[in-house]
PyMOL Python script that loads the backbone (N, CA, C, O; Angstrom):
from pymol import cmd

cmd.read_pdbstr("""\
ATOM      1  N   MET A   1     106.433 135.569  41.763  1.00  0.00           N
ATOM      2  CA  MET A   1     106.839 135.870  43.309  1.00  0.00           C
ATOM      3  C   MET A   1     105.678 136.747  43.796  1.00  0.00           C
ATOM      4  O   MET A   1     105.269 136.668  44.955  1.00  0.00           O
ATOM      5  N   GLN A   2     105.213 137.490  42.990  1.00  0.00           N
ATOM      6  CA  GLN A   2     103.878 138.217  43.492  1.00  0.00           C
ATOM      7  C   GLN A   2     102.493 137.498  44.040  1.00  0.00           C
ATOM      8  O   GLN A   2     101.640 137.879  44.843  1.00  0.00           O
ATOM      9  N   ARG A   3     102.639 136.299  43.260  1.00  0.00           N
ATOM     10  CA  ARG A   3     101.379 135.467  43.584  1.00  0.00           C
ATOM     11  C   ARG A   3     101.675 134.785  45.126  1.00  0.00           C
ATOM     12  O   ARG A   3     100.751 134.590  45.916  1.00  0.00           O
ATOM     13  N   GLN A   4     102.890 134.501  45.392  1.00  0.00           N
ATOM     14  CA  GLN A   4     103.206 134.001  46.688  1.00  0.00           C
ATOM     15  C   GLN A   4     102.929 134.957  47.745  1.00  0.00           C
ATOM     16  O   GLN A   4     102.410 134.572  48.793  1.00  0.00           O
ATOM     17  N   THR A   5     103.282 136.360  47.524  1.00  0.00           N
ATOM     18  CA  THR A   5     102.866 137.355  48.615  1.00  0.00           C
ATOM     19  C   THR A   5     101.495 137.531  48.653  1.00  0.00           C
ATOM     20  O   THR A   5     101.040 137.871  49.746  1.00  0.00           O
ATOM     21  N   ALA A   6     100.615 137.365  47.607  1.00  0.00           N
ATOM     22  CA  ALA A   6      99.337 137.563  47.644  1.00  0.00           C
ATOM     23  C   ALA A   6      98.782 136.349  48.397  1.00  0.00           C
ATOM     24  O   ALA A   6      97.880 136.456  49.228  1.00  0.00           O
ATOM     25  N   LEU A   7      99.183 135.549  48.170  1.00  0.00           N
ATOM     26  CA  LEU A   7      98.626 134.027  49.210  1.00  0.00           C
ATOM     27  C   LEU A   7      98.971 134.198  50.539  1.00  0.00           C
ATOM     28  O   LEU A   7      98.273 133.727  51.437  1.00  0.00           O
ATOM     29  N   LYS A   8     100.247 134.992  50.805  1.00  0.00           N
ATOM     30  CA  LYS A   8     100.433 135.062  52.083  1.00  0.00           C
ATOM     31  C   LYS A   8      99.529 135.999  52.840  1.00  0.00           C
ATOM     32  O   LYS A   8      99.191 135.783  54.004  1.00  0.00           O
ATOM     33  N   ARG A   9      99.188 136.940  52.211  1.00  0.00           N
ATOM     34  CA  ARG A   9      98.463 137.912  52.648  1.00  0.00           C
ATOM     35  C   ARG A   9      97.051 137.341  52.907  1.00  0.00           C
ATOM     36  O   ARG A   9      96.513 137.543  53.996  1.00  0.00           O
ATOM     37  N   GLN A  10      96.437 136.632  51.932  1.00  0.00           N
ATOM     38  CA  GLN A  10      95.281 136.130  52.012  1.00  0.00           C
ATOM     39  C   GLN A  10      94.980 134.967  53.084  1.00  0.00           C
ATOM     40  O   GLN A  10      93.876 134.645  53.524  1.00  0.00           O
ATOM     41  N   LYS A  11      96.126 134.466  53.366  1.00  0.00           N
ATOM     42  CA  LYS A  11      96.189 133.309  54.592  1.00  0.00           C
ATOM     43  C   LYS A  11      96.158 133.974  55.835  1.00  0.00           C
ATOM     44  O   LYS A  11      95.535 133.582  56.821  1.00  0.00           O
ATOM     45  N   GLU A  12      96.979 135.188  55.745  1.00  0.00           N
ATOM     46  CA  GLU A  12      96.984 136.120  56.856  1.00  0.00           C
ATOM     47  C   GLU A  12      95.523 136.524  57.186  1.00  0.00           C
ATOM     48  O   GLU A  12      95.037 136.132  58.247  1.00  0.00           O
ATOM     49  N   ARG A  13      94.906 137.174  56.458  1.00  0.00           N
ATOM     50  CA  ARG A  13      93.589 137.731  56.773  1.00  0.00           C
ATOM     51  C   ARG A  13      92.590 136.509  57.182  1.00  0.00           C
ATOM     52  O   ARG A  13      91.797 136.605  58.119  1.00  0.00           O
ATOM     53  N   ALA A  14      92.695 135.603  56.544  1.00  0.00           N
ATOM     54  CA  ALA A  14      91.840 134.225  56.866  1.00  0.00           C
ATOM     55  C   ALA A  14      92.136 133.883  58.410  1.00  0.00           C
ATOM     56  O   ALA A  14      91.190 133.715  59.180  1.00  0.00           O
ATOM     57  N   ARG A  15      93.359 133.792  58.810  1.00  0.00           N
ATOM     58  CA  ARG A  15      93.547 133.579  60.147  1.00  0.00           C
ATOM     59  C   ARG A  15      93.378 134.532  61.039  1.00  0.00           C
ATOM     60  O   ARG A  15      93.055 134.099  62.145  1.00  0.00           O
ATOM     61  N   ILE A  16      93.494 135.813  60.946  1.00  0.00           N
ATOM     62  CA  ILE A  16      92.867 137.095  61.680  1.00  0.00           C
ATOM     63  C   ILE A  16      91.679 137.058  61.806  1.00  0.00           C
ATOM     64  O   ILE A  16      91.236 137.481  62.874  1.00  0.00           O
ATOM     65  N   GLU A  17      90.684 136.526  60.740  1.00  0.00           N
ATOM     66  CA  GLU A  17      89.335 136.683  60.684  1.00  0.00           C
ATOM     67  C   GLU A  17      88.686 135.451  61.791  1.00  0.00           C
ATOM     68  O   GLU A  17      87.788 135.576  62.623  1.00  0.00           O
ATOM     69  N   LYS A  18      89.603 134.120  61.403  1.00  0.00           N
ATOM     70  CA  LYS A  18      89.071 133.126  62.101  1.00  0.00           C
ATOM     71  C   LYS A  18      89.360 133.428  63.798  1.00  0.00           C
ATOM     72  O   LYS A  18      88.671 132.926  64.686  1.00  0.00           O
ATOM     73  N   GLN A  19      90.275 134.154  63.985  1.00  0.00           N
ATOM     74  CA  GLN A  19      90.867 134.279  65.463  1.00  0.00           C
ATOM     75  C   GLN A  19      89.595 135.290  65.838  1.00  0.00           C
ATOM     76  O   GLN A  19      89.186 135.288  66.999  1.00  0.00           O
ATOM     77  N   ARG A  20      89.070 136.024  64.991  1.00  0.00           N
ATOM     78  CA  ARG A  20      88.304 137.221  65.596  1.00  0.00           C
ATOM     79  C   ARG A  20      86.851 136.260  65.951  1.00  0.00           C
ATOM     80  O   ARG A  20      86.356 136.249  67.078  1.00  0.00           O
ATOM     81  N   GLU A  21      86.339 135.551  64.893  1.00  0.00           N
ATOM     82  CA  GLU A  21      85.350 134.553  65.374  1.00  0.00           C
ATOM     83  C   GLU A  21      85.332 133.817  66.386  1.00  0.00           C
ATOM     84  O   GLU A  21      84.381 133.777  67.167  1.00  0.00           O
ATOM     85  N   LYS A  22      86.612 132.997  66.522  1.00  0.00           N
ATOM     86  CA  LYS A  22      86.809 132.321  68.072  1.00  0.00           C
ATOM     87  C   LYS A  22      86.533 133.119  69.258  1.00  0.00           C
ATOM     88  O   LYS A  22      85.902 132.774  70.257  1.00  0.00           O
ATOM     89  N   THR A  23      87.234 134.509  68.948  1.00  0.00           N
ATOM     90  CA  THR A  23      87.044 135.387  70.105  1.00  0.00           C
ATOM     91  C   THR A  23      85.692 135.807  70.699  1.00  0.00           C
ATOM     92  O   THR A  23      85.338 135.961  71.868  1.00  0.00           O
ATOM     93  N   ALA A  24      85.015 135.952  69.471  1.00  0.00           N
ATOM     94  CA  ALA A  24      83.642 136.565  69.523  1.00  0.00           C
ATOM     95  C   ALA A  24      82.626 135.252  70.202  1.00  0.00           C
ATOM     96  O   ALA A  24      81.759 135.400  71.064  1.00  0.00           O
ATOM     97  N   ASN A  25      82.998 134.062  69.579  1.00  0.00           N
ATOM     98  CA  ASN A  25      82.207 132.823  70.094  1.00  0.00           C
ATOM     99  C   ASN A  25      82.485 132.565  71.867  1.00  0.00           C
ATOM    100  O   ASN A  25      81.689 132.240  72.748  1.00  0.00           O
ATOM    101  N   ARG A  26      83.793 132.833  71.915  1.00  0.00           N
ATOM    102  CA  ARG A  26      83.932 132.971  73.591  1.00  0.00           C
ATOM    103  C   ARG A  26      83.371 133.739  74.295  1.00  0.00           C
ATOM    104  O   ARG A  26      82.919 133.445  75.402  1.00  0.00           O
ATOM    105  N   LEU A  27      83.322 134.635  73.867  1.00  0.00           N
ATOM    106  CA  LEU A  27      82.604 135.865  74.535  1.00  0.00           C
ATOM    107  C   LEU A  27      81.124 135.786  74.661  1.00  0.00           C
ATOM    108  O   LEU A  27      80.579 136.274  75.651  1.00  0.00           O
ATOM    109  N   GLU A  28      80.376 135.151  73.639  1.00  0.00           N
ATOM    110  CA  GLU A  28      79.001 134.678  73.496  1.00  0.00           C
ATOM    111  C   GLU A  28      78.964 133.649  74.608  1.00  0.00           C
ATOM    112  O   GLU A  28      78.214 133.784  75.575  1.00  0.00           O
ATOM    113  N   ARG A  29      79.854 132.529  74.447  1.00  0.00           N
ATOM    114  CA  ARG A  29      79.707 131.375  75.537  1.00  0.00           C
ATOM    115  C   ARG A  29      79.626 131.775  76.690  1.00  0.00           C
ATOM    116  O   ARG A  29      78.773 131.336  77.463  1.00  0.00           O
ATOM    117  N   ARG A  30      80.757 132.952  77.118  1.00  0.00           N
ATOM    118  CA  ARG A  30      80.791 133.036  78.484  1.00  0.00           C
ATOM    119  C   ARG A  30      79.690 133.905  78.980  1.00  0.00           C
ATOM    120  O   ARG A  30      79.351 133.915  80.163  1.00  0.00           O
ATOM    121  N   HIS A  31      79.056 134.744  77.917  1.00  0.00           N
ATOM    122  CA  HIS A  31      77.625 135.609  78.586  1.00  0.00           C
ATOM    123  C   HIS A  31      76.912 134.436  78.756  1.00  0.00           C
ATOM    124  O   HIS A  31      76.607 134.173  79.919  1.00  0.00           O
ATOM    125  N   ASP A  32      76.520 133.559  77.768  1.00  0.00           N
ATOM    126  CA  ASP A  32      75.411 132.593  77.837  1.00  0.00           C
ATOM    127  C   ASP A  32      75.873 131.767  79.283  1.00  0.00           C
ATOM    128  O   ASP A  32      74.929 131.662  80.066  1.00  0.00           O
ATOM    129  N   LYS A  33      76.874 131.302  79.656  1.00  0.00           N
ATOM    130  CA  LYS A  33      77.235 130.534  80.785  1.00  0.00           C
ATOM    131  C   LYS A  33      76.683 131.428  82.061  1.00  0.00           C
ATOM    132  O   LYS A  33      75.897 130.982  82.897  1.00  0.00           O
ATOM    133  N   GLY A  34      77.190 132.675  82.068  1.00  0.00           N
ATOM    134  CA  GLY A  34      76.831 133.719  83.182  1.00  0.00           C
ATOM    135  C   GLY A  34      75.441 133.822  83.469  1.00  0.00           C
ATOM    136  O   GLY A  34      75.156 134.068  84.641  1.00  0.00           O
ATOM    137  N   SER A  35      74.544 133.692  82.676  1.00  0.00           N
ATOM    138  CA  SER A  35      73.176 134.428  82.515  1.00  0.00           C
ATOM    139  C   SER A  35      72.147 133.094  82.833  1.00  0.00           C
ATOM    140  O   SER A  35      71.013 133.280  83.274  1.00  0.00           O
ATOM    141  N   SER A  36      72.682 131.741  82.556  1.00  0.00           N
ATOM    142  CA  SER A  36      71.859 130.588  82.873  1.00  0.00           C
ATOM    143  C   SER A  36      71.518 130.119  84.029  1.00  0.00           C
ATOM    144  O   SER A  36      70.878 129.081  84.200  1.00  0.00           O
ATOM    145  N   GLY A  37      72.004 130.997  85.046  1.00  0.00           N
ATOM    146  CA  GLY A  37      72.133 130.619  86.412  1.00  0.00           C
ATOM    147  C   GLY A  37      70.565 130.465  87.061  1.00  0.00           C
ATOM    148  O   GLY A  37      70.054 131.293  87.814  1.00  0.00           O
ATOM    149  N   GLY A  38      69.942 129.241  86.603  1.00  0.00           N
ATOM    150  CA  GLY A  38      68.634 129.011  86.981  1.00  0.00           C
ATOM    151  C   GLY A  38      68.393 128.120  88.261  1.00  0.00           C
ATOM    152  O   GLY A  38      67.270 127.879  88.702  1.00  0.00           O
ATOM    153  N   LEU A  39      69.614 127.643  88.827  1.00  0.00           N
ATOM    154  CA  LEU A  39      69.404 126.849  89.836  1.00  0.00           C
ATOM    155  C   LEU A  39      69.572 127.415  91.454  1.00  0.00           C
ATOM    156  O   LEU A  39      70.432 128.250  91.736  1.00  0.00           O
ATOM    157  N   ALA A  40      68.755 126.917  92.340  1.00  0.00           N
ATOM    158  CA  ALA A  40      68.751 127.253  93.634  1.00  0.00           C
ATOM    159  C   ALA A  40      70.149 127.171  93.980  1.00  0.00           C
ATOM    160  O   ALA A  40      70.954 126.464  93.373  1.00  0.00           O
ATOM    161  N   PRO A  41      70.485 128.078  95.196  1.00  0.00           N
ATOM    162  CA  PRO A  41      71.965 127.794  95.386  1.00  0.00           C
ATOM    163  C   PRO A  41      72.161 126.658  96.466  1.00  0.00           C
ATOM    164  O   PRO A  41      71.524 126.572  97.516  1.00  0.00           O
ATOM    165  N   GLY A  42      73.009 125.923  96.091  1.00  0.00           N
ATOM    166  CA  GLY A  42      73.566 124.771  96.418  1.00  0.00           C
ATOM    167  C   GLY A  42      72.951 123.367  95.926  1.00  0.00           C
ATOM    168  O   GLY A  42      73.134 122.284  96.482  1.00  0.00           O
ATOM    169  N   GLU A  43      72.215 123.593  94.817  1.00  0.00           N
ATOM    170  CA  GLU A  43      71.680 122.887  93.904  1.00  0.00           C
ATOM    171  C   GLU A  43      72.680 122.009  93.050  1.00  0.00           C
ATOM    172  O   GLU A  43      73.383 122.711  92.323  1.00  0.00           O
ATOM    173  N   ASP A  44      72.887 120.853  92.968  1.00  0.00           N
ATOM    174  CA  ASP A  44      73.809 120.229  92.200  1.00  0.00           C
ATOM    175  C   ASP A  44      73.365 120.364  90.627  1.00  0.00           C
ATOM    176  O   ASP A  44      72.359 119.675  90.461  1.00  0.00           O
ATOM    177  N   PRO A  45      73.731 120.955  89.525  1.00  0.00           N
ATOM    178  CA  PRO A  45      73.530 121.206  88.511  1.00  0.00           C
ATOM    179  C   PRO A  45      73.439 119.540  87.531  1.00  0.00           C
ATOM    180  O   PRO A  45      72.706 119.284  86.577  1.00  0.00           O
ATOM    181  N   ASP A  46      74.374 118.729  88.148  1.00  0.00           N
ATOM    182  CA  ASP A  46      74.113 117.350  87.469  1.00  0.00           C
ATOM    183  C   ASP A  46      73.086 116.510  87.851  1.00  0.00           C
ATOM    184  O   ASP A  46      72.880 115.550  87.108  1.00  0.00           O
ATOM    185  N   ILE A  47      72.457 116.627  88.738  1.00  0.00           N
ATOM    186  CA  ILE A  47      71.197 115.754  89.337  1.00  0.00           C
ATOM    187  C   ILE A  47      69.859 116.718  89.186  1.00  0.00           C
ATOM    188  O   ILE A  47      68.715 116.285  89.325  1.00  0.00           O
ATOM    189  N   ALA A  48      70.202 118.174  88.862  1.00  0.00           N
ATOM    190  CA  ALA A  48      68.746 118.960  88.854  1.00  0.00           C
ATOM    191  C   ALA A  48      67.769 118.486  88.050  1.00  0.00           C
ATOM    192  O   ALA A  48      68.017 118.339  86.853  1.00  0.00           O
ATOM    193  N   GLY A  49      66.457 118.159  88.586  1.00  0.00           N
ATOM    194  CA  GLY A  49      65.403 117.973  87.737  1.00  0.00           C
ATOM    195  C   GLY A  49      65.206 116.311  87.704  1.00  0.00           C
ATOM    196  O   GLY A  49      64.406 115.717  86.980  1.00  0.00           O
ATOM    197  N   ILE A  50      65.941 115.830  88.466  1.00  0.00           N
ATOM    198  CA  ILE A  50      65.939 114.114  88.540  1.00  0.00           C
ATOM    199  C   ILE A  50      64.742 113.794  89.622  1.00  0.00           C
ATOM    200  O   ILE A  50      64.676 114.308  90.739  1.00  0.00           O
ATOM    201  N   VAL A  51      63.819 112.856  89.083  1.00  0.00           N
ATOM    202  CA  VAL A  51      63.134 112.539  90.006  1.00  0.00           C
ATOM    203  C   VAL A  51      63.119 111.086  90.612  1.00  0.00           C
ATOM    204  O   VAL A  51      62.990 110.060  89.943  1.00  0.00           O
ATOM    205  N   PRO A  52      63.282 111.157  92.092  1.00  0.00           N
ATOM    206  CA  PRO A  52      63.455 109.701  92.565  1.00  0.00           C
ATOM    207  C   PRO A  52      62.495 108.852  92.463  1.00  0.00           C
ATOM    208  O   PRO A  52      61.383 109.292  92.168  1.00  0.00           O
ATOM    209  N   GLY A  53      62.656 107.579  92.656  1.00  0.00           N
ATOM    210  CA  GLY A  53      61.599 106.633  92.345  1.00  0.00           C
ATOM    211  C   GLY A  53      61.899 105.833  91.063  1.00  0.00           C
ATOM    212  O   GLY A  53      62.897 105.875  90.344  1.00  0.00           O
ATOM    213  N   PRO A  54      60.604 104.978  90.947  1.00  0.00           N
ATOM    214  CA  PRO A  54      60.725 104.214  89.667  1.00  0.00           C
ATOM    215  C   PRO A  54      60.417 105.137  88.476  1.00  0.00           C
ATOM    216  O   PRO A  54      59.535 105.995  88.458  1.00  0.00           O
ATOM    217  N   GLN A  55      61.533 104.743  87.183  1.00  0.00           N
ATOM    218  CA  GLN A  55      61.574 105.381  86.363  1.00  0.00           C
ATOM    219  C   GLN A  55      60.467 104.856  85.138  1.00  0.00           C
ATOM    220  O   GLN A  55      60.044 103.707  85.270  1.00  0.00           O
ATOM    221  N   PRO A  56      60.075 105.512  84.171  1.00  0.00           N
ATOM    222  CA  PRO A  56      59.290 104.912  83.051  1.00  0.00           C
ATOM    223  C   PRO A  56      60.050 104.017  82.122  1.00  0.00           C
ATOM    224  O   PRO A  56      61.248 104.162  81.878  1.00  0.00           O
ATOM    225  N   PRO A  57      59.086 102.842  81.488  1.00  0.00           N
ATOM    226  CA  PRO A  57      60.086 102.337  80.558  1.00  0.00           C
ATOM    227  C   PRO A  57      60.648 102.879  79.470  1.00  0.00           C
ATOM    228  O   PRO A  57      59.930 103.630  78.811  1.00  0.00           O
ATOM    229  N   ALA A  58      61.895 102.669  79.064  1.00  0.00           N
ATOM    230  CA  ALA A  58      62.366 103.107  77.749  1.00  0.00           C
ATOM    231  C   ALA A  58      61.584 102.814  76.690  1.00  0.00           C
ATOM    232  O   ALA A  58      61.096 101.686  76.761  1.00  0.00           O
ATOM    233  N   ILE A  59      61.271 103.487  75.655  1.00  0.00           N
ATOM    234  CA  ILE A  59      60.834 103.330  74.112  1.00  0.00           C
ATOM    235  C   ILE A  59      61.613 102.765  73.207  1.00  0.00           C
ATOM    236  O   ILE A  59      62.487 103.442  72.666  1.00  0.00           O
ATOM    237  N   ASP A  60      61.442 101.502  72.902  1.00  0.00           N
ATOM    238  CA  ASP A  60      62.334 101.013  72.036  1.00  0.00           C
ATOM    239  C   ASP A  60      61.845 101.289  70.472  1.00  0.00           C
ATOM    240  O   ASP A  60      62.542 100.908  69.532  1.00  0.00           O
TER     241      ASP A  60
END
""", "prot")
cmd.dss("prot")
cmd.show_as("cartoon", "prot")
cmd.util.cbc("prot")
cmd.orient("prot")
């Protein structure tokens, strides 16, 4: 009976630790996302840095 209780506690600690890590990762991503604003206002991030005209051949 005590072994089951110990396993429950261990699982609960692991769950709490994993949740802390996820929260920390979310905060870190949010911070990185906010600080990476290197685009000019009104510039579309999907096409930033694309040069119009002929493209170099793909290397096989």
